[in-house]
Structures are given as structure tokens and as C-alpha cells.
PDBQT receptor file of N, H, CA, C and O in Angstrom, charges set to zero:
ATOM      1  N   MET A   1     -12.670  12.185  51.687  1.00  0.00    +0.000 N 
ATOM      2  CA  MET A   1     -13.953  12.536  51.109  1.00  0.00    +0.000 C 
ATOM      3  C   MET A   1     -14.331  11.491  50.071  1.00  0.00    +0.000 C 
ATOM      4  O   MET A   1     -13.462  10.848  49.482  1.00  0.00    +0.000 OA
ATOM      5  N   PHE A   2     -15.592  11.331  49.856  1.00  0.00    +0.000 N 
ATOM      6  H   PHE A   2     -16.297  11.853  50.335  1.00  0.00    +0.000 HD
ATOM      7  CA  PHE A   2     -16.102  10.327  48.930  1.00  0.00    +0.000 C 
ATOM      8  C   PHE A   2     -15.991  10.821  47.492  1.00  0.00    +0.000 C 
ATOM      9  O   PHE A   2     -16.499  11.892  47.161  1.00  0.00    +0.000 OA
ATOM     10  N   ARG A   3     -15.334  10.049  46.645  1.00  0.00    +0.000 N 
ATOM     11  H   ARG A   3     -14.922   9.179  46.914  1.00  0.00    +0.000 HD
ATOM     12  CA  ARG A   3     -15.172  10.420  45.236  1.00  0.00    +0.000 C 
ATOM     13  C   ARG A   3     -15.816   9.372  44.354  1.00  0.00    +0.000 C 
ATOM     14  O   ARG A   3     -15.764   8.179  44.653  1.00  0.00    +0.000 OA
ATOM     15  N   LEU A   4     -16.424   9.819  43.266  1.00  0.00    +0.000 N 
ATOM     16  H   LEU A   4     -16.466  10.788  43.023  1.00  0.00    +0.000 HD
ATOM     17  CA  LEU A   4     -17.038   8.915  42.304  1.00  0.00    +0.000 C 
ATOM     18  C   LEU A   4     -16.082   8.681  41.143  1.00  0.00    +0.000 C 
ATOM     19  O   LEU A   4     -15.618   9.629  40.508  1.00  0.00    +0.000 OA
ATOM     20  N   GLY A   5     -15.798   7.435  40.875  1.00  0.00    +0.000 N 
ATOM     21  H   GLY A   5     -16.175   6.665  41.390  1.00  0.00    +0.000 HD
ATOM     22  CA  GLY A   5     -14.960   7.088  39.743  1.00  0.00    +0.000 C 
ATOM     23  C   GLY A   5     -15.813   6.833  38.510  1.00  0.00    +0.000 C 
ATOM     24  O   GLY A   5     -17.038   6.935  38.571  1.00  0.00    +0.000 OA
ATOM     25  N   PRO A   6     -15.184   6.508  37.403  1.00  0.00    +0.000 N 
ATOM     26  CA  PRO A   6     -15.920   6.276  36.156  1.00  0.00    +0.000 C 
ATOM     27  C   PRO A   6     -16.905   5.107  36.255  1.00  0.00    +0.000 C 
ATOM     28  O   PRO A   6     -17.991   5.155  35.677  1.00  0.00    +0.000 OA
ATOM     29  N   THR A   7     -16.522   4.061  36.986  1.00  0.00    +0.000 N 
ATOM     30  H   THR A   7     -15.639   4.022  37.455  1.00  0.00    +0.000 HD
ATOM     31  CA  THR A   7     -17.411   2.903  37.119  1.00  0.00    +0.000 C 
ATOM     32  C   THR A   7     -18.683   3.278  37.880  1.00  0.00    +0.000 C 
ATOM     33  O   THR A   7     -19.783   2.894  37.483  1.00  0.00    +0.000 OA
ATOM     34  N   GLU A   8     -18.534   4.015  38.951  1.00  0.00    +0.000 N 
ATOM     35  H   GLU A   8     -17.641   4.327  39.274  1.00  0.00    +0.000 HD
ATOM     36  CA  GLU A   8     -19.702   4.423  39.733  1.00  0.00    +0.000 C 
ATOM     37  C   GLU A   8     -20.614   5.341  38.934  1.00  0.00    +0.000 C 
ATOM     38  O   GLU A   8     -21.837   5.234  39.014  1.00  0.00    +0.000 OA
ATOM     39  N   LEU A   9     -20.011   6.251  38.157  1.00  0.00    +0.000 N 
ATOM     40  H   LEU A   9     -19.017   6.338  38.092  1.00  0.00    +0.000 HD
ATOM     41  CA  LEU A   9     -20.817   7.160  37.334  1.00  0.00    +0.000 C 
ATOM     42  C   LEU A   9     -21.601   6.393  36.270  1.00  0.00    +0.000 C 
ATOM     43  O   LEU A   9     -22.753   6.725  35.989  1.00  0.00    +0.000 OA
ATOM     44  N   LEU A  10     -20.986   5.374  35.682  1.00  0.00    +0.000 N 
ATOM     45  H   LEU A  10     -20.051   5.104  35.910  1.00  0.00    +0.000 HD
ATOM     46  CA  LEU A  10     -21.688   4.553  34.687  1.00  0.00    +0.000 C 
ATOM     47  C   LEU A  10     -22.839   3.779  35.313  1.00  0.00    +0.000 C 
ATOM     48  O   LEU A  10     -23.899   3.639  34.703  1.00  0.00    +0.000 OA
ATOM     49  N   ILE A  11     -22.641   3.281  36.514  1.00  0.00    +0.000 N 
ATOM     50  H   ILE A  11     -21.780   3.395  37.010  1.00  0.00    +0.000 HD
ATOM     51  CA  ILE A  11     -23.713   2.562  37.212  1.00  0.00    +0.000 C 
ATOM     52  C   ILE A  11     -24.874   3.508  37.512  1.00  0.00    +0.000 C 
ATOM     53  O   ILE A  11     -26.035   3.154  37.307  1.00  0.00    +0.000 OA
ATOM     54  N   ILE A  12     -24.563   4.701  37.994  1.00  0.00    +0.000 N 
ATOM     55  H   ILE A  12     -23.620   4.989  38.160  1.00  0.00    +0.000 HD
ATOM     56  CA  ILE A  12     -25.612   5.689  38.289  1.00  0.00    +0.000 C 
ATOM     57  C   ILE A  12     -26.349   6.075  37.017  1.00  0.00    +0.000 C 
ATOM     58  O   ILE A  12     -27.576   6.175  37.021  1.00  0.00    +0.000 OA
ATOM     59  N   LEU A  13     -25.618   6.295  35.925  1.00  0.00    +0.000 N 
ATOM     60  H   LEU A  13     -24.621   6.214  35.922  1.00  0.00    +0.000 HD
ATOM     61  CA  LEU A  13     -26.238   6.632  34.649  1.00  0.00    +0.000 C 
ATOM     62  C   LEU A  13     -27.145   5.505  34.169  1.00  0.00    +0.000 C 
ATOM     63  O   LEU A  13     -28.243   5.758  33.673  1.00  0.00    +0.000 OA
ATOM     64  N   GLY A  14     -26.695   4.275  34.313  1.00  0.00    +0.000 N 
ATOM     65  H   GLY A  14     -25.803   4.070  34.715  1.00  0.00    +0.000 HD
ATOM     66  CA  GLY A  14     -27.518   3.128  33.928  1.00  0.00    +0.000 C 
ATOM     67  C   GLY A  14     -28.810   3.049  34.725  1.00  0.00    +0.000 C 
ATOM     68  O   GLY A  14     -29.868   2.763  34.164  1.00  0.00    +0.000 OA
ATOM     69  N   ILE A  15     -28.735   3.295  36.010  1.00  0.00    +0.000 N 
ATOM     70  H   ILE A  15     -27.875   3.527  36.465  1.00  0.00    +0.000 HD
ATOM     71  CA  ILE A  15     -29.931   3.275  36.855  1.00  0.00    +0.000 C 
ATOM     72  C   ILE A  15     -30.890   4.388  36.452  1.00  0.00    +0.000 C 
ATOM     73  O   ILE A  15     -32.102   4.177  36.400  1.00  0.00    +0.000 OA
ATOM     74  N   LEU A  16     -30.349   5.585  36.164  1.00  0.00    +0.000 N 
ATOM     75  H   LEU A  16     -29.365   5.757  36.206  1.00  0.00    +0.000 HD
ATOM     76  CA  LEU A  16     -31.199   6.699  35.733  1.00  0.00    +0.000 C 
ATOM     77  C   LEU A  16     -31.901   6.386  34.420  1.00  0.00    +0.000 C 
ATOM     78  O   LEU A  16     -33.075   6.712  34.249  1.00  0.00    +0.000 OA
ATOM     79  N   ILE A  17     -31.186   5.754  33.488  1.00  0.00    +0.000 N 
ATOM     80  H   ILE A  17     -30.231   5.490  33.627  1.00  0.00    +0.000 HD
ATOM     81  CA  ILE A  17     -31.797   5.394  32.207  1.00  0.00    +0.000 C 
ATOM     82  C   ILE A  17     -32.906   4.371  32.420  1.00  0.00    +0.000 C 
ATOM     83  O   ILE A  17     -33.953   4.455  31.778  1.00  0.00    +0.000 OA
ATOM     84  N   LEU A  18     -32.692   3.411  33.310  1.00  0.00    +0.000 N 
ATOM     85  H   LEU A  18     -31.842   3.343  33.832  1.00  0.00    +0.000 HD
ATOM     86  CA  LEU A  18     -33.732   2.427  33.595  1.00  0.00    +0.000 C 
ATOM     87  C   LEU A  18     -34.958   3.070  34.243  1.00  0.00    +0.000 C 
ATOM     88  O   LEU A  18     -36.090   2.685  33.949  1.00  0.00    +0.000 OA
ATOM     89  N   LEU A  19     -34.737   4.040  35.117  1.00  0.00    +0.000 N 
ATOM     90  H   LEU A  19     -33.818   4.353  35.356  1.00  0.00    +0.000 HD
ATOM     91  CA  LEU A  19     -35.855   4.669  35.812  1.00  0.00    +0.000 C 
ATOM     92  C   LEU A  19     -36.640   5.635  34.925  1.00  0.00    +0.000 C 
ATOM     93  O   LEU A  19     -37.870   5.608  34.914  1.00  0.00    +0.000 OA
ATOM     94  N   PHE A  20     -35.936   6.481  34.188  1.00  0.00    +0.000 N 
ATOM     95  H   PHE A  20     -34.936   6.502  34.197  1.00  0.00    +0.000 HD
ATOM     96  CA  PHE A  20     -36.599   7.556  33.466  1.00  0.00    +0.000 C 
ATOM     97  C   PHE A  20     -36.694   7.346  31.963  1.00  0.00    +0.000 C 
ATOM     98  O   PHE A  20     -37.598   7.890  31.328  1.00  0.00    +0.000 OA
ATOM     99  N   GLY A  21     -35.802   6.585  31.386  1.00  0.00    +0.000 N 
ATOM    100  H   GLY A  21     -35.068   6.143  31.902  1.00  0.00    +0.000 HD
ATOM    101  CA  GLY A  21     -35.780   6.422  29.940  1.00  0.00    +0.000 C 
ATOM    102  C   GLY A  21     -34.899   7.476  29.299  1.00  0.00    +0.000 C 
ATOM    103  O   GLY A  21     -34.676   8.545  29.867  1.00  0.00    +0.000 OA
ATOM    104  N   VAL A  22     -34.398   7.165  28.107  1.00  0.00    +0.000 N 
ATOM    105  H   VAL A  22     -34.580   6.297  27.645  1.00  0.00    +0.000 HD
ATOM    106  CA  VAL A  22     -33.445   8.042  27.437  1.00  0.00    +0.000 C 
ATOM    107  C   VAL A  22     -34.082   9.377  27.047  1.00  0.00    +0.000 C 
ATOM    108  O   VAL A  22     -33.466  10.426  27.231  1.00  0.00    +0.000 OA
ATOM    109  N   GLY A  23     -35.290   9.355  26.519  1.00  0.00    +0.000 N 
ATOM    110  H   GLY A  23     -35.791   8.503  26.370  1.00  0.00    +0.000 HD
ATOM    111  CA  GLY A  23     -35.943  10.587  26.071  1.00  0.00    +0.000 C 
ATOM    112  C   GLY A  23     -36.198  11.562  27.195  1.00  0.00    +0.000 C 
ATOM    113  O   GLY A  23     -35.998  12.767  27.041  1.00  0.00    +0.000 OA
ATOM    114  N   ARG A  24     -36.636  11.051  28.313  1.00  0.00    +0.000 N 
ATOM    115  H   ARG A  24     -36.799  10.073  28.439  1.00  0.00    +0.000 HD
ATOM    116  CA  ARG A  24     -36.947  11.932  29.434  1.00  0.00    +0.000 C 
ATOM    117  C   ARG A  24     -35.683  12.519  30.054  1.00  0.00    +0.000 C 
ATOM    118  O   ARG A  24     -35.691  13.664  30.505  1.00  0.00    +0.000 OA
ATOM    119  N   ILE A  25     -34.597  11.747  30.080  1.00  0.00    +0.000 N 
ATOM    120  H   ILE A  25     -34.591  10.816  29.714  1.00  0.00    +0.000 HD
ATOM    121  CA  ILE A  25     -33.331  12.263  30.610  1.00  0.00    +0.000 C 
ATOM    122  C   ILE A  25     -32.831  13.407  29.735  1.00  0.00    +0.000 C 
ATOM    123  O   ILE A  25     -32.328  14.406  30.250  1.00  0.00    +0.000 OA
ATOM    124  N   GLY A  26     -32.963  13.273  28.417  1.00  0.00    +0.000 N 
ATOM    125  H   GLY A  26     -33.371  12.462  27.998  1.00  0.00    +0.000 HD
ATOM    126  CA  GLY A  26     -32.565  14.353  27.519  1.00  0.00    +0.000 C 
ATOM    127  C   GLY A  26     -33.379  15.610  27.752  1.00  0.00    +0.000 C 
ATOM    128  O   GLY A  26     -32.847  16.719  27.718  1.00  0.00    +0.000 OA
ATOM    129  N   LYS A  27     -34.671  15.433  27.987  1.00  0.00    +0.000 N 
ATOM    130  H   LYS A  27     -35.103  14.532  28.014  1.00  0.00    +0.000 HD
ATOM    131  CA  LYS A  27     -35.544  16.581  28.250  1.00  0.00    +0.000 C 
ATOM    132  C   LYS A  27     -35.170  17.254  29.571  1.00  0.00    +0.000 C 
ATOM    133  O   LYS A  27     -35.126  18.481  29.657  1.00  0.00    +0.000 OA
ATOM    134  N   ILE A  28     -34.904  16.452  30.591  1.00  0.00    +0.000 N 
ATOM    135  H   ILE A  28     -34.940  15.456  30.521  1.00  0.00    +0.000 HD
ATOM    136  CA  ILE A  28     -34.523  16.996  31.892  1.00  0.00    +0.000 C 
ATOM    137  C   ILE A  28     -33.207  17.754  31.786  1.00  0.00    +0.000 C 
ATOM    138  O   ILE A  28     -33.061  18.833  32.360  1.00  0.00    +0.000 OA
ATOM    139  N   ALA A  29     -32.242  17.187  31.049  1.00  0.00    +0.000 N 
ATOM    140  H   ALA A  29     -32.361  16.310  30.583  1.00  0.00    +0.000 HD
ATOM    141  CA  ALA A  29     -30.941  17.848  30.884  1.00  0.00    +0.000 C 
ATOM    142  C   ALA A  29     -31.096  19.173  30.145  1.00  0.00    +0.000 C 
ATOM    143  O   ALA A  29     -30.441  20.154  30.500  1.00  0.00    +0.000 OA
ATOM    144  N   GLY A  30     -31.951  19.218  29.123  1.00  0.00    +0.000 N 
ATOM    145  H   GLY A  30     -32.483  18.422  28.835  1.00  0.00    +0.000 HD
ATOM    146  CA  GLY A  30     -32.184  20.459  28.395  1.00  0.00    +0.000 C 
ATOM    147  C   GLY A  30     -32.822  21.521  29.266  1.00  0.00    +0.000 C 
ATOM    148  O   GLY A  30     -32.448  22.692  29.199  1.00  0.00    +0.000 OA
ATOM    149  N   GLU A  31     -33.783  21.120  30.082  1.00  0.00    +0.000 N 
ATOM    150  H   GLU A  31     -34.087  20.169  30.136  1.00  0.00    +0.000 HD
ATOM    151  CA  GLU A  31     -34.431  22.075  30.980  1.00  0.00    +0.000 C 
ATOM    152  C   GLU A  31     -33.467  22.563  32.049  1.00  0.00    +0.000 C 
ATOM    153  O   GLU A  31     -33.504  23.731  32.436  1.00  0.00    +0.000 OA
ATOM    154  N   LEU A  32     -32.603  21.673  32.526  1.00  0.00    +0.000 N 
ATOM    155  H   LEU A  32     -32.573  20.724  32.212  1.00  0.00    +0.000 HD
ATOM    156  CA  LEU A  32     -31.608  22.074  33.517  1.00  0.00    +0.000 C 
ATOM    157  C   LEU A  32     -30.632  23.077  32.918  1.00  0.00    +0.000 C 
ATOM    158  O   LEU A  32     -30.274  24.057  33.571  1.00  0.00    +0.000 OA
ATOM    159  N   GLY A  33     -30.198  22.843  31.682  1.00  0.00    +0.000 N 
ATOM    160  H   GLY A  33     -30.489  22.047  31.151  1.00  0.00    +0.000 HD
ATOM    161  CA  GLY A  33     -29.293  23.773  31.009  1.00  0.00    +0.000 C 
ATOM    162  C   GLY A  33     -29.912  25.134  30.795  1.00  0.00    +0.000 C 
ATOM    163  O   GLY A  33     -29.256  26.155  31.003  1.00  0.00    +0.000 OA
ATOM    164  N   SER A  34     -31.178  25.164  30.377  1.00  0.00    +0.000 N 
ATOM    165  H   SER A  34     -31.710  24.334  30.208  1.00  0.00    +0.000 HD
ATOM    166  CA  SER A  34     -31.832  26.456  30.163  1.00  0.00    +0.000 C 
ATOM    167  C   SER A  34     -32.061  27.174  31.498  1.00  0.00    +0.000 C 
ATOM    168  O   SER A  34     -32.019  28.402  31.559  1.00  0.00    +0.000 OA
ATOM    169  N   GLY A  35     -32.299  26.418  32.548  1.00  0.00    +0.000 N 
ATOM    170  H   GLY A  35     -32.333  25.420  32.498  1.00  0.00    +0.000 HD
ATOM    171  CA  GLY A  35     -32.452  27.028  33.868  1.00  0.00    +0.000 C 
ATOM    172  C   GLY A  35     -31.160  27.654  34.360  1.00  0.00    +0.000 C 
ATOM    173  O   GLY A  35     -31.165  28.741  34.939  1.00  0.00    +0.000 OA
ATOM    174  N   ILE A  36     -30.050  26.961  34.125  1.00  0.00    +0.000 N 
ATOM    175  H   ILE A  36     -30.046  26.079  33.655  1.00  0.00    +0.000 HD
ATOM    176  CA  ILE A  36     -28.745  27.503  34.527  1.00  0.00    +0.000 C 
ATOM    177  C   ILE A  36     -28.424  28.762  33.731  1.00  0.00    +0.000 C 
ATOM    178  O   ILE A  36     -27.906  29.733  34.282  1.00  0.00    +0.000 OA
ATOM    179  N   ARG A  37     -28.736  28.748  32.410  1.00  0.00    +0.000 N 
ATOM    180  H   ARG A  37     -29.157  27.959  31.962  1.00  0.00    +0.000 HD
ATOM    181  CA  ARG A  37     -28.493  29.937  31.591  1.00  0.00    +0.000 C 
ATOM    182  C   ARG A  37     -29.327  31.114  32.084  1.00  0.00    +0.000 C 
ATOM    183  O   ARG A  37     -28.831  32.238  32.160  1.00  0.00    +0.000 OA
ATOM    184  N   ALA A  38     -30.586  30.863  32.419  1.00  0.00    +0.000 N 
ATOM    185  H   ALA A  38     -30.989  29.950  32.357  1.00  0.00    +0.000 HD
ATOM    186  CA  ALA A  38     -31.454  31.934  32.909  1.00  0.00    +0.000 C 
ATOM    187  C   ALA A  38     -30.940  32.474  34.244  1.00  0.00    +0.000 C 
ATOM    188  O   ALA A  38     -30.988  33.680  34.488  1.00  0.00    +0.000 OA
ATOM    189  N   PHE A  39     -30.453  31.588  35.099  1.00  0.00    +0.000 N 
ATOM    190  H   PHE A  39     -30.415  30.608  34.900  1.00  0.00    +0.000 HD
ATOM    191  CA  PHE A  39     -29.909  32.004  36.388  1.00  0.00    +0.000 C 
ATOM    192  C   PHE A  39     -28.683  32.890  36.196  1.00  0.00    +0.000 C 
ATOM    193  O   PHE A  39     -28.554  33.930  36.843  1.00  0.00    +0.000 OA
ATOM    194  N   LYS A  40     -27.774  32.471  35.295  1.00  0.00    +0.000 N 
ATOM    195  H   LYS A  40     -27.879  31.627  34.769  1.00  0.00    +0.000 HD
ATOM    196  CA  LYS A  40     -26.569  33.261  35.041  1.00  0.00    +0.000 C 
ATOM    197  C   LYS A  40     -26.911  34.618  34.448  1.00  0.00    +0.000 C 
ATOM    198  O   LYS A  40     -26.328  35.628  34.842  1.00  0.00    +0.000 OA
ATOM    199  N   SER A  41     -27.840  34.656  33.513  1.00  0.00    +0.000 N 
ATOM    200  H   SER A  41     -28.314  33.835  33.193  1.00  0.00    +0.000 HD
ATOM    201  CA  SER A  41     -28.207  35.946  32.925  1.00  0.00    +0.000 C 
ATOM    202  C   SER A  41     -28.896  36.830  33.962  1.00  0.00    +0.000 C 
ATOM    203  O   SER A  41     -28.753  38.052  33.918  1.00  0.00    +0.000 OA
ATOM    204  N   GLY A  42     -29.627  36.241  34.878  1.00  0.00    +0.000 N 
ATOM    205  H   GLY A  42     -29.743  35.249  34.913  1.00  0.00    +0.000 HD
ATOM    206  CA  GLY A  42     -30.238  37.012  35.953  1.00  0.00    +0.000 C 
ATOM    207  C   GLY A  42     -29.196  37.614  36.876  1.00  0.00    +0.000 C 
ATOM    208  O   GLY A  42     -29.338  38.751  37.326  1.00  0.00    +0.000 OA
ATOM    209  N   LEU A  43     -28.149  36.851  37.158  1.00  0.00    +0.000 N 
ATOM    210  H   LEU A  43     -28.034  35.927  36.793  1.00  0.00    +0.000 HD
ATOM    211  CA  LEU A  43     -27.062  37.380  37.992  1.00  0.00    +0.000 C 
ATOM    212  C   LEU A  43     -26.324  38.503  37.278  1.00  0.00    +0.000 C 
ATOM    213  O   LEU A  43     -25.968  39.502  37.903  1.00  0.00    +0.000 OA
ATOM    214  N   GLU A  44     -26.091  38.355  35.986  1.00  0.00    +0.000 N 
ATOM    215  H   GLU A  44     -26.381  37.543  35.478  1.00  0.00    +0.000 HD
ATOM    216  CA  GLU A  44     -25.405  39.396  35.227  1.00  0.00    +0.000 C 
ATOM    217  C   GLU A  44     -26.250  40.666  35.169  1.00  0.00    +0.000 C 
ATOM    218  O   GLU A  44     -25.716  41.770  35.271  1.00  0.00    +0.000 OA
ATOM    219  N   GLY A  45     -27.541  40.521  35.009  1.00  0.00    +0.000 N 
ATOM    220  H   GLY A  45     -27.975  39.624  34.926  1.00  0.00    +0.000 HD
ATOM    221  CA  GLY A  45     -28.424  41.676  34.989  1.00  0.00    +0.000 C 
ATOM    222  C   GLY A  45     -28.455  42.393  36.316  1.00  0.00    +0.000 C 
ATOM    223  O   GLY A  45     -28.549  43.619  36.373  1.00  0.00    +0.000 OA
ATOM    224  N   GLU A  46     -28.375  41.614  37.392  1.00  0.00    +0.000 N 
ATOM    225  H   GLU A  46     -28.298  40.618  37.346  1.00  0.00    +0.000 HD
ATOM    226  CA  GLU A  46     -28.372  42.192  38.731  1.00  0.00    +0.000 C 
ATOM    227  C   GLU A  46     -27.076  42.974  38.977  1.00  0.00    +0.000 C 
ATOM    228  O   GLU A  46     -27.095  44.033  39.604  1.00  0.00    +0.000 OA
ATOM    229  N   GLU A  47     -25.958  42.448  38.482  1.00  0.00    +0.000 N 
ATOM    230  H   GLU A  47     -25.943  41.588  37.973  1.00  0.00    +0.000 HD
ATOM    231  CA  GLU A  47     -24.682  43.145  38.656  1.00  0.00    +0.000 C 
ATOM    232  C   GLU A  47     -24.655  44.437  37.848  1.00  0.00    +0.000 C 
ATOM    233  O   GLU A  47     -24.075  45.429  38.289  1.00  0.00    +0.000 OA
ATOM    234  N   LYS A  48     -25.278  44.434  36.669  1.00  0.00    +0.000 N 
ATOM    235  H   LYS A  48     -25.749  43.628  36.311  1.00  0.00    +0.000 HD
ATOM    236  CA  LYS A  48     -25.293  45.636  35.839  1.00  0.00    +0.000 C 
ATOM    237  C   LYS A  48     -26.094  46.757  36.490  1.00  0.00    +0.000 C 
ATOM    238  O   LYS A  48     -25.740  47.929  36.362  1.00  0.00    +0.000 OA
ATOM    239  N   THR A  49     -27.173  46.402  37.188  1.00  0.00    +0.000 N 
ATOM    240  H   THR A  49     -27.461  45.450  37.291  1.00  0.00    +0.000 HD
ATOM    241  CA  THR A  49     -27.983  47.431  37.810  1.00  0.00    +0.000 C 
ATOM    242  C   THR A  49     -27.323  47.982  39.073  1.00  0.00    +0.000 C 
ATOM    243  O   THR A  49     -27.612  49.108  39.479  1.00  0.00    +0.000 OA
ATOM    244  N   LYS A  50     -26.431  47.194  39.704  1.00  0.00    +0.000 N 
ATOM    245  H   LYS A  50     -26.196  46.279  39.375  1.00  0.00    +0.000 HD
ATOM    246  CA  LYS A  50     -25.746  47.677  40.911  1.00  0.00    +0.000 C 
ATOM    247  C   LYS A  50     -24.665  48.703  40.578  1.00  0.00    +0.000 C 
ATOM    248  O   LYS A  50     -24.537  49.720  41.260  1.00  0.00    +0.000 OA
ATOM    249  N   GLY A  51     -23.899  48.436  39.542  1.00  0.00    +0.000 N 
ATOM    250  H   GLY A  51     -24.003  47.610  38.988  1.00  0.00    +0.000 HD
ATOM    251  CA  GLY A  51     -22.745  49.292  39.302  1.00  0.00    +0.000 C 
ATOM    252  C   GLY A  51     -22.864  49.978  38.039  1.00  0.00    +0.000 C 
ATOM    253  O   GLY A  51     -21.977  50.747  37.669  1.00  0.00    +0.000 OA
TER     254      GLY A  51
């Protein structure tokens, strides 16, 4: 299977910074984190209503 090492991850990160800029990447990461939190809380709420 294909594995990414530290060098490949740094190259990908560098390309993302060139494409989007540092500020926009931070904003995207924050929105992704809040989306994951909302998804998890939605799953927990769904489990509470089942049992």
C-alpha cells in the first residue's frame, strides 16, 4: 500500500501553502475541526435518543 513519509507530507504542505496561503489554510482547518465536532455531537445525540 502507498504510504506517505515526512518528506512527502512536507512537499504536499508546501504546495497547499503556495496555492491557498497561510491564512486561508488556517481558516479551512478551523472550519474542518468545527464540522467534525458537530458531526460527533450529532452522532452522540442520535445514540442517546435510540437507547
